[in-house]
Residue frames as a rotation matrix with the C-alpha (Angstrom) as fourth column:
UNK 1
0.119 -0.891 0.438 93.78
-0.816 0.163 0.554 116.17
-0.565 -0.423 -0.708 106.34
UNK 2
0.145 -0.169 -0.975 95.31
-0.820 0.530 -0.214 113.65
0.553 0.831 -0.062 103.98
UNK 3
0.963 0.099 0.250 95.44
-0.212 0.850 0.482 110.00
-0.165 -0.517 0.840 104.95
UNK 4
0.180 -0.973 -0.147 98.90
-0.968 -0.149 -0.201 108.50
0.174 0.179 -0.968 105.32
UNK 5
0.581 -0.112 -0.806 100.69
-0.010 0.989 -0.145 105.17
0.814 0.092 0.574 105.15
UNK 6
0.348 -0.479 0.806 102.07
-0.936 -0.230 0.267 104.11
0.057 -0.847 -0.528 108.54
UNK 7
-0.480 -0.597 -0.642 104.34
-0.429 0.799 -0.422 101.27
0.765 0.072 -0.640 109.61
UNK 8
0.442 0.672 0.594 102.45
-0.871 0.165 0.462 98.73
0.213 -0.722 0.659 111.75
UNK 9
-0.058 -0.414 0.908 103.20
-0.646 0.709 0.282 95.38
-0.761 -0.570 -0.309 113.39
UNK 10
0.326 0.306 0.894 101.82
0.317 0.856 -0.408 93.54
-0.891 0.416 0.183 110.45
UNK 11
-0.260 -0.392 0.883 103.49
0.965 -0.060 0.257 95.64
-0.048 0.918 0.394 107.74
UNK 12
-0.993 -0.026 0.111 102.08
0.043 -0.987 0.154 98.84
0.105 0.158 0.982 106.30
UNK 13
-0.210 0.959 -0.187 98.70
0.927 0.135 -0.350 100.29
-0.311 -0.247 -0.918 107.13
UNK 14
-0.551 0.132 0.824 96.72
0.384 -0.837 0.391 103.10
0.741 0.532 0.410 105.78
UNK 15
-0.773 0.231 -0.591 95.66
0.537 -0.258 -0.803 105.41
-0.338 -0.938 0.075 108.64
UNK 16
-0.623 0.652 0.431 92.15
0.131 -0.456 0.880 106.44
0.771 0.605 0.199 108.06
UNK 17
-0.856 0.210 -0.472 90.95
0.510 0.203 -0.836 106.97
-0.079 -0.956 -0.281 111.59
UNK 18
-0.571 0.669 -0.475 88.52
-0.210 -0.679 -0.703 109.89
-0.793 -0.302 0.529 111.43
UNK 19
-0.458 0.377 -0.805 87.46
-0.889 -0.219 0.403 109.20
-0.025 0.900 0.435 107.84
UNK 20
-0.820 0.116 -0.561 86.77
0.026 0.986 0.167 105.56
0.572 0.122 -0.811 108.52
UNK 21
-0.724 0.563 -0.398 84.45
0.552 0.127 -0.824 106.45
-0.414 -0.817 -0.403 111.35
UNK 22
-0.460 0.595 -0.658 82.65
-0.481 -0.791 -0.379 109.19
-0.746 0.142 0.650 109.50
UNK 23
-0.378 0.280 -0.883 81.95
-0.891 0.150 0.429 106.92
0.252 0.948 0.193 106.53
UNK 24
0.507 0.561 0.654 80.92
-0.781 0.620 0.073 104.01
-0.365 -0.548 0.753 108.80
UNK 25
0.328 -0.456 -0.828 83.71
-0.445 0.698 -0.561 101.78
0.833 0.552 0.026 107.43
UNK 26
-0.715 -0.443 -0.540 84.52
0.365 0.422 -0.830 101.40
0.596 -0.791 -0.140 111.20
UNK 27
0.231 0.790 0.568 81.68
-0.358 -0.473 0.805 101.49
0.905 -0.389 0.174 113.64
UNK 28
-0.779 -0.575 -0.252 82.34
0.104 0.277 -0.955 101.48
0.619 -0.770 -0.156 117.40
UNK 29
0.259 0.845 -0.469 80.17
0.720 0.155 0.677 101.02
0.644 -0.512 -0.568 120.46
UNK 30
0.870 0.148 0.471 80.13
-0.137 -0.845 0.517 103.38
0.474 -0.514 -0.714 123.40
UNK 31
0.775 -0.618 0.132 83.16
0.078 0.301 0.950 101.54
-0.627 -0.726 0.282 124.85
UNK 32
0.271 -0.699 -0.662 85.20
-0.851 -0.495 0.174 102.05
-0.449 0.516 -0.729 121.69
UNK 33
-0.426 -0.319 0.847 85.09
0.023 0.932 0.362 98.41
-0.905 0.174 -0.389 120.60
UNK 34
-0.742 0.095 -0.664 84.63
-0.666 -0.220 0.713 97.92
-0.078 0.971 0.227 116.88
UNK 35
-0.098 0.778 0.621 81.21
-0.151 0.605 -0.782 96.47
-0.984 -0.170 0.059 115.93
UNK 36
0.877 0.234 0.420 81.77
0.337 0.326 -0.883 96.67
-0.344 0.916 0.207 112.18
UNK 37
-0.197 -0.908 -0.370 84.92
-0.272 -0.312 0.910 96.69
-0.942 0.280 -0.186 110.09
UNK 38
0.658 0.569 -0.494 84.14
-0.538 -0.103 -0.836 97.08
-0.527 0.816 0.238 106.41
UNK 39
0.076 -0.502 0.862 85.32
0.677 0.660 0.325 94.73
-0.732 0.559 0.390 103.76
UNK 40
0.516 0.090 -0.852 86.73
-0.304 -0.911 -0.280 97.05
-0.801 0.403 -0.442 101.15
UNK 41
0.661 -0.392 0.640 88.07
0.750 0.370 -0.548 97.07
-0.022 0.842 0.539 97.66
UNK 42
0.375 -0.611 -0.697 91.39
-0.006 -0.754 0.657 99.02
-0.927 -0.242 -0.286 97.32
UNK 43
0.765 -0.130 0.631 92.40
0.644 0.106 -0.758 100.37
0.032 0.986 0.165 93.95
UNK 44
0.094 -0.837 -0.540 95.77
0.508 -0.426 0.749 101.91
-0.856 -0.345 0.385 93.35
UNK 45
0.824 0.129 0.552 96.46
0.531 -0.518 -0.671 104.89
0.200 0.846 -0.495 91.10
UNK 46
-0.327 -0.891 0.314 99.41
0.655 -0.453 -0.605 107.32
0.682 0.008 0.732 90.79
UNK 47
-0.929 -0.172 0.328 99.21
-0.106 -0.725 -0.680 109.33
0.355 -0.667 0.655 94.08
UNK 48
-0.161 0.937 0.310 95.84
-0.952 -0.230 0.200 107.88
0.259 -0.263 0.930 94.97
UNK 49
-0.983 0.077 -0.167 94.48
0.110 0.974 -0.197 104.90
0.148 -0.213 -0.966 96.86
UNK 50
-0.360 0.930 0.074 90.67
-0.771 -0.341 0.539 104.43
0.526 0.137 0.839 96.48
UNK 51
-0.989 0.132 0.064 88.83
0.060 0.767 -0.639 102.48
-0.133 -0.629 -0.766 99.15
UNK 52
-0.418 0.900 -0.120 85.35
-0.725 -0.252 0.641 101.40
0.547 0.355 0.758 98.43
UNK 53
-0.472 0.332 0.817 83.01
-0.699 0.424 -0.576 99.70
-0.537 -0.843 0.032 100.92
UNK 54
-0.954 0.000 -0.300 82.08
-0.230 0.641 0.733 96.42
0.193 0.768 -0.611 99.28
UNK 55
-0.622 0.762 -0.182 78.76
0.755 0.521 -0.399 96.06
-0.209 -0.385 -0.899 101.14
UNK 56
0.085 0.696 -0.713 77.40
0.486 -0.654 -0.580 99.59
-0.870 -0.297 -0.394 100.68
UNK 57
-0.239 -0.196 -0.951 78.56
-0.638 -0.707 0.306 100.69
-0.732 0.680 0.044 97.23
UNK 58
0.742 0.572 0.349 76.87
-0.073 0.587 -0.806 99.15
-0.666 0.573 0.477 94.16
UNK 59
0.029 -0.738 0.674 79.05
0.703 0.494 0.511 97.60
-0.710 0.460 0.533 91.45
UNK 60
0.425 0.138 0.895 77.92
0.833 -0.447 -0.326 100.15
0.355 0.884 -0.305 88.91
UNK 61
0.989 -0.060 0.137 78.96
-0.113 -0.900 0.422 103.00
0.098 -0.433 -0.896 91.28
UNK 62
0.470 -0.865 0.177 82.25
0.102 0.252 0.962 101.28
-0.877 -0.435 0.207 91.99
UNK 63
0.071 -0.394 0.916 82.93
0.961 0.275 0.044 101.02
-0.269 0.877 0.398 88.24
UNK 64
0.704 0.183 0.686 82.14
0.465 -0.849 -0.251 104.71
0.536 0.496 -0.683 87.74
UNK 65
0.932 -0.360 0.048 84.45
-0.268 -0.593 0.759 105.76
-0.245 -0.720 -0.649 90.64
UNK 66
0.207 -0.894 0.398 87.26
0.400 0.449 0.799 103.61
-0.893 -0.006 0.451 89.38
UNK 67
0.238 -0.098 0.966 86.87
0.969 -0.049 -0.244 104.87
0.071 0.994 0.083 85.83
UNK 68
0.926 0.136 0.352 86.81
0.109 -0.989 0.095 108.52
0.361 -0.049 -0.931 87.03
UNK 69
0.743 -0.667 0.058 89.98
-0.218 -0.159 0.963 107.92
-0.633 -0.727 -0.264 89.04
UNK 70
0.050 -0.701 0.712 91.85
0.742 0.503 0.443 106.25
-0.669 0.506 0.545 86.21
UNK 71
0.461 0.141 0.876 90.91
0.800 -0.493 -0.342 109.08
0.384 0.859 -0.340 83.89
UNK 72
0.979 -0.068 0.193 91.92
-0.140 -0.910 0.391 111.80
0.149 -0.410 -0.900 86.35
UNK 73
0.503 -0.843 0.191 95.27
-0.323 0.021 0.946 110.18
-0.802 -0.537 -0.262 87.26
UNK 74
0.440 -0.349 -0.827 96.01
-0.866 0.077 -0.494 108.65
0.236 0.934 -0.269 83.85
UNK 75
-0.653 -0.718 -0.239 96.91
-0.605 0.685 -0.406 105.40
0.455 -0.121 -0.882 85.68
UNK 76
0.587 0.694 0.416 95.59
-0.797 0.406 0.447 102.29
0.142 -0.594 0.792 87.40
UNK 77
-0.597 -0.792 -0.127 97.31
-0.713 0.597 -0.368 99.36
0.368 -0.129 -0.921 89.19
UNK 78
-0.601 0.270 -0.752 96.40
0.275 0.954 0.122 96.05
0.750 -0.134 -0.647 90.66
UNK 79
-0.010 0.637 0.770 93.42
-0.801 -0.467 0.376 96.10
0.599 -0.613 0.515 92.99
UNK 80
-0.855 -0.270 -0.442 92.91
0.075 0.780 -0.621 94.04
0.513 -0.564 -0.647 96.22
UNK 81
0.437 0.889 0.136 90.21
-0.023 -0.140 0.990 93.24
0.899 -0.435 -0.041 98.71
UNK 82
-0.746 -0.655 -0.121 91.01
0.157 0.004 -0.988 93.98
0.647 -0.756 0.100 102.33
UNK 83
0.375 0.883 -0.282 89.27
0.686 -0.059 0.725 94.99
0.624 -0.466 -0.628 105.56
UNK 84
0.210 -0.197 0.958 89.44
-0.440 -0.894 -0.087 97.68
0.873 -0.403 -0.275 108.09
UNK 85
0.391 -0.072 -0.917 91.07
0.681 0.693 0.236 96.82
0.619 -0.717 0.320 111.31
UNK 86
0.945 -0.144 0.293 92.30
-0.303 -0.718 0.627 98.37
0.120 -0.681 -0.722 114.54
UNK 87
0.245 -0.953 -0.179 96.01
0.320 0.254 -0.913 98.69
0.915 0.167 0.367 114.93
UNK 88
0.870 0.251 -0.425 96.54
0.467 -0.141 0.873 98.82
0.159 -0.958 -0.240 118.74
UNK 89
0.028 -0.942 -0.334 100.16
0.935 -0.094 0.341 99.75
-0.353 -0.322 0.878 118.49
UNK 90
-0.731 -0.231 0.641 99.26
0.505 -0.815 0.282 102.83
0.458 0.531 0.713 116.44
UNK 91
-0.595 0.626 -0.504 96.00
0.390 -0.324 -0.862 103.54
-0.703 -0.710 -0.052 118.25
UNK 92
-0.363 0.422 -0.830 94.39
-0.774 -0.634 0.016 104.10
-0.519 0.648 0.557 114.85
UNK 93
0.561 0.649 0.514 92.29
-0.068 0.655 -0.753 102.39
-0.825 0.387 0.411 112.27
UNK 94
-0.494 -0.832 -0.253 94.30
-0.487 0.023 0.873 100.75
-0.721 0.555 -0.416 109.55
UNK 95
0.504 0.539 -0.674 93.74
-0.863 0.285 -0.418 98.91
-0.034 0.793 0.609 106.39
């Protein structure tokens, strides 16, 4: 399933609920409370947002991923740092 951009109380959010949990960008305890919310780098390309966990992906690997995405899409836009967070109004993990 593709991720999607959703409207949230704070603006726009990238809904990555299942994927964020599977990749440990968001880790929850048994009660569903987040115990880890990854700090991420977000790179924009034509038809692609690339999120990379800043703590668990080496700089050399990040450079390789960004290079490959830029070559595949023929584009690259401004990047930002962000963090994963819980959007209670959406009941989903957002960016």
